[in-house]
KETORMI-185310 format. One record per residue (C-alpha): x, y, z; residue number from 1; chain. Coordinates in pm, whole numbers. Layout:
BEGIN
((X, Y, Z), NUM, "A")
...
END
This chain:
BEGIN
((-749, 1198, 2392), 1, "A")
((-445, 1413, 2409), 2, "A")
((-314, 1546, 2088), 3, "A")
((34, 1542, 1916), 4, "A")
((123, 1696, 1591), 5, "A")
((172, 1406, 1407), 6, "A")
((-19, 1313, 1085), 7, "A")
((101, 1068, 873), 8, "A")
((-28, 861, 563), 9, "A")
((-144, 571, 792), 10, "A")
((-460, 765, 784), 11, "A")
((-497, 768, 422), 12, "A")
((-584, 452, 302), 13, "A")
((-871, 231, 470), 14, "A")
((-657, 74, 695), 15, "A")
((-950, -6, 949), 16, "A")
((-1036, -294, 695), 17, "A")
((-694, -473, 692), 18, "A")
((-689, -417, 1087), 19, "A")
((-1000, -612, 1092), 20, "A")
((-800, -897, 913), 21, "A")
((-509, -858, 1148), 22, "A")
((-713, -906, 1493), 23, "A")
((-626, -1279, 1527), 24, "A")
((-267, -1127, 1559), 25, "A")
((-342, -895, 1861), 26, "A")
((-546, -1252, 2014), 27, "A")
((-256, -1402, 1992), 28, "A")
((-66, -1105, 2132), 29, "A")
((-260, -1053, 2410), 30, "A")
((-289, -1398, 2484), 31, "A")
((127, -1457, 2461), 32, "A")
((107, -1160, 2758), 33, "A")
((-122, -1353, 2979), 34, "A")
((-256, -1007, 3073), 35, "A")
((-465, -983, 3390), 36, "A")
((-764, -796, 3557), 37, "A")
((-505, -617, 3778), 38, "A")
((-247, -553, 3499), 39, "A")
((-138, -232, 3371), 40, "A")
((-121, -241, 3004), 41, "A")
((38, -37, 2784), 42, "A")
((-21, -94, 2362), 43, "A")
((240, 107, 2140), 44, "A")
((131, 213, 1769), 45, "A")
((-214, 59, 1854), 46, "A")
((-376, 172, 1541), 47, "A")
((-727, 72, 1525), 48, "A")
((-709, -55, 1864), 49, "A")
((-749, -440, 1841), 50, "A")
((-491, -537, 2117), 51, "A")
((-588, -251, 2354), 52, "A")
((-924, -331, 2359), 53, "A")
((-912, -696, 2457), 54, "A")
((-658, -619, 2720), 55, "A")
((-939, -408, 2882), 56, "A")
((-1226, -641, 2813), 57, "A")
((-1003, -828, 3041), 58, "A")
((-1020, -578, 3314), 59, "A")
((-712, -461, 3249), 60, "A")
((-609, -59, 3267), 61, "A")
((-513, 5, 2966), 62, "A")
((-324, 347, 2763), 63, "A")
((-276, 288, 2406), 64, "A")
((-88, 492, 2180), 65, "A")
((-54, 589, 1812), 66, "A")
((82, 881, 1652), 67, "A")
((-165, 887, 1378), 68, "A")
((-464, 1073, 1486), 69, "A")
((-738, 929, 1237), 70, "A")
((-672, 578, 1308), 71, "A")
((-726, 680, 1715), 72, "A")
((-1041, 836, 1639), 73, "A")
((-1161, 488, 1513), 74, "A")
((-1030, 302, 1783), 75, "A")
((-1225, 559, 2034), 76, "A")
((-1561, 490, 1881), 77, "A")
((-1460, 95, 1878), 78, "A")
((-1432, 130, 2278), 79, "A")
((-1734, 377, 2279), 80, "A")
((-1931, 108, 2113), 81, "A")
((-1788, -196, 2338), 82, "A")
((-1802, 40, 2691), 83, "A")
((-1422, -55, 2691), 84, "A")
((-1213, 170, 2968), 85, "A")
((-880, 254, 2770), 86, "A")
((-709, 598, 2785), 87, "A")
((-628, 719, 2413), 88, "A")
((-273, 912, 2366), 89, "A")
((-171, 1033, 2034), 90, "A")
((193, 1032, 2110), 91, "A")
((511, 905, 1897), 92, "A")
((680, 541, 1992), 93, "A")
((1002, 716, 2128), 94, "A")
((859, 970, 2357), 95, "A")
((591, 732, 2539), 96, "A")
((319, 879, 2810), 97, "A")
((398, 677, 3087), 98, "A")
((601, 666, 3418), 99, "A")
((921, 474, 3449), 100, "A")
((786, 81, 3517), 101, "A")
((414, 164, 3453), 102, "A")
((267, -116, 3296), 103, "A")
((322, -525, 3357), 104, "A")
((255, -558, 2984), 105, "A")
((371, -352, 2719), 106, "A")
((248, -462, 2359), 107, "A")
((306, -338, 1996), 108, "A")
((125, -521, 1727), 109, "A")
((279, -434, 1346), 110, "A")
((375, -97, 1523), 111, "A")
((686, -14, 1694), 112, "A")
((900, -173, 1404), 113, "A")
((804, 108, 1170), 114, "A")
((999, 338, 1459), 115, "A")
((1249, 593, 1280), 116, "A")
((1485, 469, 1572), 117, "A")
((1493, 135, 1685), 118, "A")
((1726, 180, 1955), 119, "A")
((1571, 482, 2113), 120, "A")
((1200, 291, 2087), 121, "A")
((1314, 12, 2267), 122, "A")
((1505, 149, 2481), 123, "A")
((1157, 341, 2558), 124, "A")
((972, 3, 2577), 125, "A")
((1189, -103, 2846), 126, "A")
((1173, 178, 3034), 127, "A")
((798, 115, 3037), 128, "A")
((811, -207, 3130), 129, "A")
((785, -319, 3524), 130, "A")
((1105, -529, 3677), 131, "A")
((876, -832, 3628), 132, "A")
((662, -736, 3333), 133, "A")
((697, -814, 2979), 134, "A")
((668, -690, 2657), 135, "A")
((492, -896, 2348), 136, "A")
((590, -800, 2036), 137, "A")
((401, -918, 1683), 138, "A")
((612, -833, 1363), 139, "A")
((655, -878, 1006), 140, "A")
((930, -1119, 933), 141, "A")
((1239, -1058, 659), 142, "A")
((1098, -1179, 332), 143, "A")
((751, -1240, 383), 144, "A")
((511, -1096, 219), 145, "A")
((448, -726, 385), 146, "A")
((825, -648, 344), 147, "A")
((758, -770, -1), 148, "A")
((492, -556, -98), 149, "A")
((676, -299, 53), 150, "A")
((952, -334, -220), 151, "A")
((688, -363, -466), 152, "A")
((554, 1, -406), 153, "A")
((885, 146, -308), 154, "A")
((905, 179, -693), 155, "A")
((626, 442, -683), 156, "A")
((658, 591, -377), 157, "A")
((861, 894, -241), 158, "A")
((1156, 744, 36), 159, "A")
((1013, 654, 359), 160, "A")
((1221, 874, 648), 161, "A")
((1524, 777, 786), 162, "A")
((1528, 516, 1028), 163, "A")
((1761, 310, 1165), 164, "A")
((1666, -16, 933), 165, "A")
((1367, -206, 779), 166, "A")
((1087, -254, 997), 167, "A")
((1131, -618, 952), 168, "A")
((1418, -587, 1125), 169, "A")
((1200, -636, 1393), 170, "A")
((1076, -973, 1293), 171, "A")
((1387, -1140, 1359), 172, "A")
((1492, -1232, 1701), 173, "A")
((1870, -1223, 1683), 174, "A")
((1796, -863, 1618), 175, "A")
((1556, -783, 1907), 176, "A")
((1803, -945, 2121), 177, "A")
((2065, -685, 2000), 178, "A")
((1834, -424, 2082), 179, "A")
((1705, -555, 2388), 180, "A")
((2027, -653, 2516), 181, "A")
((2190, -323, 2633), 182, "A")
((1885, -216, 2817), 183, "A")
((1873, -578, 3025), 184, "A")
((1598, -737, 2839), 185, "A")
((1634, -1060, 2650), 186, "A")
((1372, -1270, 2443), 187, "A")
((1230, -1508, 2661), 188, "A")
((1014, -1684, 2391), 189, "A")
((947, -1658, 1989), 190, "A")
((793, -1844, 1736), 191, "A")
((718, -1718, 1340), 192, "A")
((328, -1759, 1316), 193, "A")
((89, -1725, 1006), 194, "A")
((-177, -1532, 927), 195, "A")
((-373, -1588, 599), 196, "A")
((-634, -1413, 394), 197, "A")
((-862, -1555, 144), 198, "A")
((-965, -1319, -129), 199, "A")
((-1211, -1389, -457), 200, "A")
((-942, -1356, -693), 201, "A")
((-578, -1199, -755), 202, "A")
((-730, -867, -846), 203, "A")
((-963, -837, -540), 204, "A")
((-667, -923, -340), 205, "A")
((-471, -680, -498), 206, "A")
((-732, -369, -479), 207, "A")
((-775, -469, -96), 208, "A")
((-374, -419, -15), 209, "A")
((-315, -112, -235), 210, "A")
((-649, 61, -47), 211, "A")
((-553, -14, 261), 212, "A")
((-208, 98, 243), 213, "A")
((-234, 457, 308), 214, "A")
((145, 513, 188), 215, "A")
((-35, 411, -170), 216, "A")
((-332, 621, -157), 217, "A")
((-147, 912, 9), 218, "A")
((35, 931, -348), 219, "A")
((-299, 806, -567), 220, "A")
((-349, 1172, -713), 221, "A")
((-7, 1246, -838), 222, "A")
((30, 857, -981), 223, "A")
((-287, 881, -1155), 224, "A")
((-166, 1227, -1312), 225, "A")
((170, 1050, -1419), 226, "A")
((-23, 785, -1558), 227, "A")
((129, 528, -1335), 228, "A")
((-124, 447, -1089), 229, "A")
((-226, 133, -1277), 230, "A")
((122, 48, -1260), 231, "A")
((146, 11, -852), 232, "A")
((-166, -181, -895), 233, "A")
((-28, -435, -1138), 234, "A")
((315, -429, -949), 235, "A")
((86, -548, -663), 236, "A")
((-126, -781, -817), 237, "A")
((220, -985, -992), 238, "A")
((316, -990, -617), 239, "A")
((-30, -1148, -523), 240, "A")
((0, -1402, -820), 241, "A")
((343, -1529, -718), 242, "A")
((317, -1540, -357), 243, "A")
((-64, -1663, -301), 244, "A")
((-222, -1993, -369), 245, "A")
((-531, -2071, -531), 246, "A")
((-769, -2322, -342), 247, "A")
((-1103, -2455, -474), 248, "A")
((-1153, -2090, -648), 249, "A")
((-1010, -1852, -354), 250, "A")
((-668, -1717, -343), 251, "A")
((-506, -1754, -4), 252, "A")
((-216, -1542, 83), 253, "A")
((20, -1621, 368), 254, "A")
((176, -1352, 582), 255, "A")
((426, -1474, 830), 256, "A")
((502, -1251, 1163), 257, "A")
((758, -1312, 1440), 258, "A")
((552, -1305, 1796), 259, "A")
((816, -1284, 2097), 260, "A")
((788, -1233, 2463), 261, "A")
((1103, -971, 2598), 262, "A")
((1135, -952, 3001), 263, "A")
((1432, -843, 3214), 264, "A")
((1714, -1121, 3278), 265, "A")
((1599, -1323, 3551), 266, "A")
((1829, -1306, 3878), 267, "A")
((2071, -1590, 3921), 268, "A")
END
């Protein structure tokens, strides 16, 4: 695994636990991508490797990229356990380590949406995909639970790095059209999907969401010293209370995301 000088807050929390809950989205993305055994697959911002490992299990040649070494280490250990063959690369989404038109399929599950420069990231994804290939993206939709959680945490955390806009822009198909249109690609299909997570209580849900959020956990010591850590937790619990449904004693939270397939324009 090659090394890249990026270390982020993504590794500060227990993101692997969240990644386990997000596994069904990776399955949906790989299915939408129609991955075949003779394909080359590029998984961008792979995290703990959910999509990459699924594609490798189908026999594809897979390169998986992330800029957080701690997550790549988890992904690599999972690959060892499953005997899947994946090339893991520590790199940024704006400078992907594959040649032009290398991939039959490019996948990003809640990954590229966090790029600092959205236009450059879209252009880089388009550079990597073959002329008869496709890009499949899963992104949180504007107004959904995850963007709302980001707003709830924003009061307590340092400002995020400068970017082209909120990550949830990638969950708007019209914005995807604007981002990829200049590259000669267009949104072929898109649908809003729902992922439901079930928790025993609002407190359990809030605890899970906070401890799997690296950007929050990275600030725990500072906020504890300021007497604000419990306030952050309470803010997330209030969001859970407002957004969850209690059914048979359990609390269900719906997470909406956009599943989109982007491909080169078809010749007339």
